N, C-alpha and C positions, 0 to 999 in steps of 0.2 A: 615312421610310415607304416606301422603295423595296423591291421584292421580292427576297428572297434564297431561291431555291427549293432545297430539300433534294433529295437523290437519291431519297428515298422520301417524297414529299409527303403521301400519304394516312396515313402513320404519324404525321406531325408536325403535321398541320393540326388546328386547334381552332376552334370557334365563338367569336366575340368580340363581347361586348356593349359598345357604346361610346355616348357621348353623340352626339346628332345634329349637334352643332357641332364634334366632335373633328377631322374632316377639314377642312382649309382649302379654301376655294372653288376655288383653282387646282389642287387635286389630285382633285377630284370626277370628272373625266373619265377618271381611271385606275382608279377604283373604282366603276364604274357598276353592278356586281352587288350592291353593298351595299343591303340592303332595310330599310325602316322596320319597327319592331317596335311602337312606341307613341309617343305624344307624348314627345319628348325622347330617344328611344332608337332605335338602328339596330343591325342584326346584320351583322357583317363576318366574315371568315375570317382566321386568322392562323397562321403557322408558329411553333411553340414549339421553338426551337432551344437548344442548350446555352448559347450565348453571346448570344442575342438573341431578341426577339420581333418578327416582321416581318409586316405585313399582306399577304395574298394580293392580287394585282392582277388586272385583267381579262385580262392576258396569260396568267397561270396558269390562270384559269378557262377560257380558250379551249383551252389545252393538255390539261387534265385533266377538264374538265366540271364544271359547277356542281353538279349533283345528286350526283355522286360525291364532290366535296369536302365538300359539306354533310353528306352521310350519314356520311362518315368523321369529320368534325368533331364531329358529335353523338355518335357512338360513342366517340370519344376523350374528349370532355368527361364522359361518364358514368363514366369511370375516373379523373377528376381528384380527387386527395385533398383533403379539407377537414376542418375541425374543427367540431363541432356542440355547441351548448349551448342552454339555455333559461333564461328569467328569468320569475319569477312576480310579477305586480303585486299590490297590496294586495287587490283584489277577486277574485283567483284567475285573472285573465287571464294566459295564458302566451304569451310572445313567444319565438319560435325564432330562433336566430342561427347563421349559417354564416360561417366565416372561415378564414384560412390565409395562408401565405406566398406562394402563387402569385398572379400578377396575372390569372389566369383565374377566380378564385373568383366574382366578380360574374357572370361569364358562365354560371355554373351555373344562374342563373335561367332560361336558355333550355332547360334540361333539368330543370326543377323537379319534374316527375313522377318522374324517376329519383332525384332528391335525396330526395323523400319516401318512396320505397320503401326507401332506405337508412336514413333517420332514423326512420321510423314503421312500416316493414314493410307498408305499404299505399299505394294511390294517393291523390292529393289528393281531397278530398270533392267531390261534384258541384256544390256551391255555389261552389267555388273557393277561392282563397287570397289574402289581402292580403299585399303584399310591397313593400319599399322597398330600393333598391339604390344607396346613396349613394356608395360607393367601390369600387375595383377588387378589393379584398381581403376584402370582407365584404358580407353583406346580411342582412335580417331579414324574417321572415314569420309569418303566423298563419293556419292553416286555418280556414275559415268553417264552424263546426259548431254553434254555439250563440250565446246572447245576448252572450257576451264579445267578439264581433266588433266591436261599436261601440267599446268601450273600446280594443280592439287597434288599430283604425283611427287613433284619436287618438294613441295611444302611438307607433305606427309613423311617423306623419306627423311628429311632433315629433322622434323619433330620426333619421329620414332627413334632415330639414333640418339639424339640428345637426351630424350626422356629415359631411354634404356640405360644410358651411362650414368644418369643422375640417381637411379635407385637400384643399385646392384642387388640388394637383398630382396627386392620384389619384382625383379625383371622377368620378362617373358621372351621377347624377341626384338631385335633392332631392325628387322626386315620390313620391306613394303610388300604387301600382298594384293592380289587381284581375286576378289570373291565373285564367283559366278555360279548360279544354280546350286548353291550349297557347298561348292568346292573352292579351296584356297590354292592359289598358285603364287609361289615366291617370285617377285620381280627383282629381288636383290641378289647380286652375284658377289660373293665374298672371296677375296684372294687372301687366304690365310698366310701365305708366304710373305707377301708384300704388305699385308695388313691394310688392304684397301677394300672399298665397297663401291659398287656401281649398280645402276638400274638398267635392266635389259628386259624389254617387253617381248613376249612371244609374238609371232607373226599375226596370229589372230587378233590380239589386242592392238597391235600396230595398225591393222586394217581398220579396226573400229575407231581409233583415235584420228586417223587420217580422214575418215568419212565425216566425223563430227567437226573437224577443223576446216572442211571444204566450204 
C-alpha cells in the first residue's frame, strides 16, 4: 500500500470506496486524509496505473492538494466503464446491477448520481436510492419511487450479504445503504455478539416508504 506517484497524478487518480477495516492500524497515520462515508465504508484515493493500483498517501495530498485530487478523482470515476443490467422479481420489483472487470466498479457508488444519468437518463429520485456494495467489481441498487422499495430492500439485503460472503478476497460491505443527496446511511444493524444482522430504517425513510405505500 505504498504510494507510487505517476507523473500526471490528476489523470490517474480515482475515488476508492473501501471497507473501514481495509487499512491495518499501523498504516492509518499514512492515510489520515481518508474519510468515513457510512458505517463500514470509507473513501480513499488511488492511482489507477497500467500495472498496479496504489493508494494515495498523505504525502501526495500535501503535494497536490486534497480538493484537487478529490475533484479529479470524481471526474475520472464518472468516466469509468461499467456493465449495467436489471432483474425483475415476481412482484415486478426491479433490481439494477452494475458490474465490470475494473476493481473500481464498487467505487462508482461514490458517483451514483452520474451512474443514474448514464443508466436512466435522469438524476436519482429525491427520495433516494437503496444500494448494496458487497464486492469491488459490482453493486446493486433500487431507486425509491414506489411501493416496490420495501421488497427491493429485502432483496438487496439478501443479495448483498450472500455476495459479500461469496468473495472474501474482494469484499467491501455486507450492509444495505440508503443513498440520498450524495450521502450514504447504513440501514443494517449488526449484532457482533450474537452474529446477527437486521434492517432498521431511520424515521425519515420510514415516512417516505409509508407515503409511497399509501
